[in-house]
C-alpha positions in Angstrom: -48.8 -25.0 8.1 -50.5 -26.1 5.0 -54.1 -27.3 5.3 -55.3 -30.5 3.7 -56.5 -28.6 0.5 -52.9 -27.6 -0.3 -51.2 -31.0 0.3 -50.2 -33.2 -2.6 -52.8 -35.7 -3.6 -50.6 -38.6 -2.8 -49.8 -37.4 0.8 -50.8 -40.2 3.2 -53.4 -39.5 5.8 -52.1 -38.6 9.3 -51.9 -41.8 11.4 -49.9 -40.6 14.4 -51.0 -40.1 18.0 -53.7 -37.5 18.8 -52.8 -34.2 20.3 -52.3 -34.2 24.0 -54.9 -31.5 24.5 -57.7 -34.0 23.9 -56.7 -36.1 26.9 -59.5 -36.3 29.5 -58.9 -34.2 32.5 -60.6 -35.3 35.7 -60.7 -33.2 38.8 -57.2 -34.0 40.1 -55.4 -34.2 36.8 -52.3 -31.9 36.6 -52.6 -28.7 34.6 -50.2 -28.5 31.7 -48.6 -25.4 30.0 -48.0 -24.9 26.3 -44.4 -26.1 26.6 -45.4 -29.2 28.7 -48.0 -30.2 26.1 -45.5 -29.8 23.3 -43.0 -32.0 25.2 -45.6 -34.8 25.7 -46.6 -34.5 22.1 -43.0 -34.9 21.0 -42.5 -37.9 23.2 -45.7 -39.6 21.9 -44.5 -39.0 18.3 -41.0 -40.3 19.1 -42.4 -43.4 20.6 -44.6 -44.0 17.6 -41.6 -43.4 15.3 -39.5 -45.9 17.2 -42.2 -48.6 17.1 -43.3 -48.1 13.4 -40.1 -47.0 11.7 -37.1 -48.0 13.7 -38.2 -51.3 15.2 -38.9 -52.8 11.7 -35.3 -52.0 10.9 -34.1 -53.9 13.9 -36.1 -56.9 12.6 -34.6 -56.6 9.2 -31.1 -56.4 10.7 -31.7 -59.5 12.7 -32.7 -61.5 9.7 -30.0 -60.1 7.4 -27.0 -59.9 9.8 -27.5 -60.9 13.4 -29.0 -64.4 13.0 -26.7 -65.4 10.1 -23.7 -64.1 11.9 -24.6 -66.1 15.0 -25.1 -69.3 13.0 -21.8 -68.8 11.3 -19.9 -68.2 14.6 -21.7 -70.8 16.8 -22.4 -73.4 14.1 -26.0 -73.7 15.3 -29.3 -71.8 15.7 -30.3 -69.7 18.7 -31.4 -71.8 21.6 -33.3 -69.2 23.6 -34.2 -65.5 23.8 -31.2 -64.7 26.0 -28.8 -65.6 23.2 -30.9 -63.5 20.8 -30.8 -60.5 23.1 -27.1 -60.7 23.6 -26.5 -61.0 19.9 -28.7 -58.0 19.3 -26.7 -55.8 21.6 -23.8 -55.9 19.1 -26.1 -54.6 16.3 -25.8 -50.8 15.7 -29.5 -50.3 14.8 -30.6 -52.2 17.9 -28.2 -50.0 20.0 -29.8 -46.9 18.4 -33.3 -48.1 19.0 -32.6 -49.1 22.6 -30.8 -45.9 23.5 -33.6 -43.8 22.1 -36.3 -45.8 23.8 -34.6 -45.5 27.1 -34.1 -41.8 26.6 -37.7 -41.3 25.8 -38.8 -43.2 28.9 -36.5 -41.2 31.1 -37.6 -37.9 29.5 -41.2 -38.9 29.8 -40.7 -39.4 33.6 -38.9 -36.2 34.0 -41.4 -34.3 32.0 -44.2 -35.6 34.1 -42.2 -34.9 37.3 -41.5 -31.3 36.3 -45.2 -30.8 35.5 -46.4 -32.2 38.9 -43.7 -30.8 41.2 -44.3 -27.2 40.1 -48.0 -27.6 41.2 -47.5 -30.0 44.1 -49.2 -27.8 46.7 -52.4 -27.4 44.7 -52.5 -31.1 43.6 -52.0 -32.3 47.2 -54.6 -29.8 48.5 -57.1 -30.9 45.8 -56.6 -34.6 46.8 -56.8 -33.7 50.5 -60.1 -31.9 50.0 -61.6 -34.8 48.1 -60.4 -37.6 50.4 -60.0 -36.3 54.0 -62.2 -38.1 56.4 -63.6 -40.4 53.7 -63.8 -44.0 54.9 -63.2 -45.2 51.4 -59.5 -44.4 51.8 -57.9 -46.9 54.2 -54.2 -46.3 54.7 -51.9 -48.3 56.9 -48.8 -46.3 58.0 -47.4 -49.3 59.8 -47.5 -51.5 56.6 -44.1 -52.9 55.8 -43.5 -52.3 52.1 -42.1 -55.2 50.0 -38.5 -54.8 48.9 -39.7 -55.5 45.3 -41.5 -52.2 45.5 -39.0 -50.1 47.5 -35.8 -51.1 45.7 -36.9 -50.2 42.2 -38.0 -47.1 40.3 -40.4 -49.1 38.1 -40.2 -48.1 34.4 -37.8 -45.2 35.4 -40.6 -43.6 37.6 -38.8 -41.6 40.4 -39.9 -43.0 43.7 -41.9 -45.8 42.1 -45.4 -46.2 43.4 -44.8 -45.6 47.1 -42.7 -42.5 47.7 -44.1 -39.4 49.4 -42.2 -36.2 49.3 -44.4 -34.6 51.9 -47.4 -35.9 53.9 -50.4 -36.3 51.7 -48.3 -36.3 48.5 -49.9 -37.3 45.2 -47.3 -36.0 42.8 -46.0 -39.5 42.0 -49.4 -40.8 40.7 -50.2 -37.5 39.1 -46.9 -37.9 37.1 -47.9 -41.4 36.2 -51.3 -40.3 35.0 -50.2 -37.3 33.0 -47.5 -39.2 31.1 -49.2 -42.5 30.1 -50.2 -40.7 26.9 -46.6 -40.2 25.9 -45.8 -43.9 26.0 -49.0 -45.2 24.5 -49.8 -42.3 22.1 -53.4 -42.3 23.2 -54.0 -46.0 22.7 -55.4 -46.4 26.2 -58.2 -43.9 25.7 -59.2 -40.5 27.0 -58.6 -41.4 30.6 -55.8 -43.9 30.1 -58.3 -46.6 31.2 -58.6 -48.7 28.0 -57.4 -51.8 29.8 -60.1 -51.6 32.5 -62.8 -50.8 29.9 -61.7 -53.9 28.0 -61.8 -56.1 31.1 -65.3 -54.9 32.0 -66.6 -55.5 28.5 -65.0 -58.9 28.4 -66.7 -59.8 31.7 -70.1 -58.7 30.4 -69.7 -60.4 27.0 -68.2 -63.6 28.3 -70.0 -64.2 31.6 -73.3 -62.9 30.4 -76.1 -60.9 32.0 -76.5 -63.3 34.9 -73.0 -62.4 36.2 -73.8 -59.7 38.7 -70.9 -59.5 41.2 -71.8 -58.0 44.5 -68.2 -57.6 45.6 -65.0 -57.1 43.5 -61.4 -57.0 44.5 -58.7 -55.4 42.3 -55.2 -56.1 43.4 -52.2 -54.0 42.5 -54.7 -51.2 41.7 -52.2 -48.3 41.4 -54.0 -45.1 40.9 -57.2 -46.9 39.9 -57.3 -46.2 36.2 -58.0 -49.8 35.4 -60.5 -50.5 38.2 -62.7 -47.5 37.8 -64.2 -48.7 34.5 -65.1 -52.0 36.2 -66.8 -50.1 39.0 -68.7 -48.0 36.5 -69.7 -51.1 34.6 -71.0 -52.8 37.7 -72.4 -49.9 39.8 -74.3 -52.1 42.2 -71.0 -53.8 43.3 -68.8 -52.9 46.2 -65.4 -52.6 44.7 -62.2 -52.8 46.8 -58.9 -51.6 45.2 -55.7 -52.7 47.0 -52.2 -51.4 46.6 -49.1 -50.9 48.7 -48.6 -47.3 47.6 -50.4 -44.7 49.8 -50.0 -41.9 47.2 -51.5 -44.0 44.5 -54.6 -44.8 46.7 -55.0 -41.2 47.8 -54.9 -40.1 44.2 -57.1 -43.0 43.1 -60.0 -42.0 45.4 -59.7 -38.4 44.5 -59.7 -39.3 40.8 -62.8 -41.6 41.3 -64.8 -39.0 43.3 -64.0 -36.2 40.8 -65.4 -38.5 38.1 -68.5 -39.4 40.0 -67.6 -43.0 40.8 -68.6 -43.7 44.4 -68.5 -47.5 44.8 -64.7 -48.0 45.2 -62.8 -48.3 48.5 -59.0 -47.9 48.3 -57.1 -50.0 50.8 -53.4 -50.0 51.5 -52.2 -53.6 51.8 -49.7 -56.2 50.7 -51.5 -58.5 48.3 -49.5 -61.6 49.4 -51.4 -61.4 52.8 -54.9 -60.0 52.7 -56.0 -61.6 55.9 -58.2 -58.6 56.7 -60.6 -60.1 54.2 -62.6 -63.2 55.0 -62.4 -66.4 53.0 -64.6 -66.5 49.9 -65.7 -62.9 50.4 -65.5 -61.7 46.8 -67.3 -62.6 43.6 -64.5 -61.4 41.4 -60.8 -61.0 42.1 -58.6 -59.5 39.4 -55.5 -57.7 38.4 -54.6 -55.7 35.3 -50.9 -55.5 34.1 -49.8 -56.1 37.7 -48.1 -59.5 37.8 -45.0 -58.4 35.9 -44.2 -55.9 38.6 -44.3 -58.5 41.4 -41.4 -60.7 42.3 -41.2 -64.3 41.4 -41.1 -65.3 45.1 -44.4 -63.5 45.9 -46.5 -64.7 43.0 -47.4 -68.1 44.5 -48.7 -66.4 47.6 -50.7 -63.9 45.5 -52.3 -66.8 43.6 -53.2 -68.6 46.8 -54.8 -65.5 48.2 -56.9 -65.0 45.2 -58.3 -68.5 45.4 -58.9 -68.1 49.1 -60.8 -64.9 48.6 -63.0 -65.8 45.7 -66.5 -67.4 46.3 -67.6 -70.6 44.7 -68.9 -69.6 41.3 -66.8 -66.5 41.3 -63.9 -65.7 39.0 -60.3 -64.8 39.2 -58.7 -62.9 36.3 -55.2 -61.7 35.7 -54.6 -59.6 32.6 -51.0 -59.4 31.3 -48.8 -59.2 28.3 -48.7 -62.6 26.5 -46.5 -65.3 28.0 -43.5 -66.5 26.2 -44.2 -69.9 24.6 -43.1 -72.0 21.7 -45.4 -70.1 19.4 -43.7 -66.8 20.0 -40.5 -66.3 17.9 -37.3 -65.9 19.9 -36.7 -62.5 18.3 -40.1 -61.3 19.6 -39.3 -62.7 23.1 -36.0 -61.0 23.1 -37.4 -57.6 22.1 -40.2 -57.9 24.7 -37.5 -58.7 27.3 -36.0 -55.2 26.7 -38.2 -54.0 29.6 -36.5 -56.3 32.1 -33.0 -55.2 31.3 -33.4 -51.5 30.3 -36.7 -50.3 31.7 -36.4 -51.1 35.4 -38.8 -54.1 35.2 -36.6 -56.8 36.6 -39.5 -59.3 37.2 -40.7 -59.0 33.6 -38.6 -61.7 32.1 -39.1 -64.4 34.7 -42.8 -63.7 35.0 -43.4 -64.1 31.3 -41.7 -67.5 31.1 -43.4 -69.3 34.0 -46.2 -71.8 33.5 -49.1 -69.8 34.9 -51.5 -72.7 34.5 -49.4 -74.8 36.8 -49.1 -71.9 39.3 -52.9 -71.5 39.3 -53.2 -75.3 39.9 -50.6 -75.1 42.7 -52.8 -72.5 44.3 -55.7 -75.0 44.3 -57.6 -74.5 41.1 -58.3 -77.5 38.9 -57.9 -77.8 35.1 -61.6 -77.6 34.4 -61.7 -74.3 36.3 -59.0 -72.4 34.3 -59.8 -69.6 32.0 -57.8 -68.5 28.9 -58.7 -65.7 26.7 -57.6 -62.3 25.4 -58.6 -58.7 25.6 -57.7 -55.7 23.5 -57.6 -52.1 24.7 -60.8 -50.2 24.1 -60.2 -46.7 22.6 -62.7 -43.9 22.5 -63.1 -43.4 18.7 -64.7 -40.1 19.1 -61.7 -38.6 20.9 -58.9 -40.7 19.3 -60.2 -41.6 15.8 -56.7 -42.3 14.3 -55.4 -44.3 17.2 -58.6 -46.3 17.3 -57.8 -47.7 13.9 -54.3 -48.6 14.8 -53.5 -52.1 16.3 -50.2 -51.2 17.8 -49.5 -50.5 21.4 -46.6 -48.6 22.8 -43.3 -49.6 21.2 -45.1 -51.6 18.6 -46.7 -54.3 20.7 -50.2 -55.5 19.9 -52.8 -53.8 22.1 -54.0 -57.2 23.1 -53.4 -58.9 26.4 -53.5 -62.4 27.8 -56.2 -63.3 30.3 -55.4 -66.1 32.7 -57.9 -67.0 35.4 -60.3 -69.4 36.8 -64.0 -69.8 37.7 -64.1 -71.5 41.1 -66.3 -74.5 41.3 -66.1 -75.2 45.0 
């Protein structure tokens, strides 16, 4: 391979994903072979290619053929994103982009699965050694798992967040952890925790030095990659991470302990009913990229629980992909909706069209309590210098998320 000194002078600088080998490996992270690393690198490159090279072609085809064709046939403009999506499905370049994107997601999941299954015994033993007898892991074997969790392999992940192949299994979350790099190309940082780092920095910047939460609740915590930066940023706080998936919580505590983070308790529970916690018992209740994986029917109950649990003067934050509104073009809405129809995210489309402000008010918050803002993923520039200068997230979305929340007055 030619070095930089032998390349033509007009050769553009490399701006692709970093090499998988620079990913941060905490104490329970899966080991990867040469071939597994090569596979993850290929998938990261393919996803970047789809987002930066193929997706713009879909946009060009929409403007040149799809939209004019619809207007000619229907005699009117598109009325909503659903009409745009259905029209796009007849466009060859969209079909090509969509097929490749689905294939890369399925391949990413299988690549991670192969990696973790071959070392299942050692992964499970490592997690057991780190968590056995620790009161910070509170599992409930009698918990009835919501159908919205058990009926779906979210984003093509075999077994979703809850399945256990053997007692004490952590291969599911290990797969999730090992493969995030492939879909984001390193954009979420060394430990795939750029979202949590962004939320922690937002809280310190926006709420100021006087905001010193004593107790923080993270709902839909998964394997903890977004809550651990918050726990690190507020080391004097007691942090509680709740999720329905026992494997995720088991892996999350093992991950935290191996990274030296000791102030997080991982609790198995259904976030629509957190009656084990007293009213107004948390200074901060939050979720990160969780709402789109919950059902439409459960979200009002979740919002009511967050208001019940937060103290007066405390905050509730939900960090999500931007809502669909009149300022977002129908083409962009339709492209974002791909996840709902082709990536096993059935709640995505409905969640992104609802009036979250109204739902927060229905839960008991008032207009003057509501919070609107945005956060962007924080990337470790020392480890990911190229990705850090890029403003695209996986599949070309902006690495910026919507913050909807409230500061409870009384």
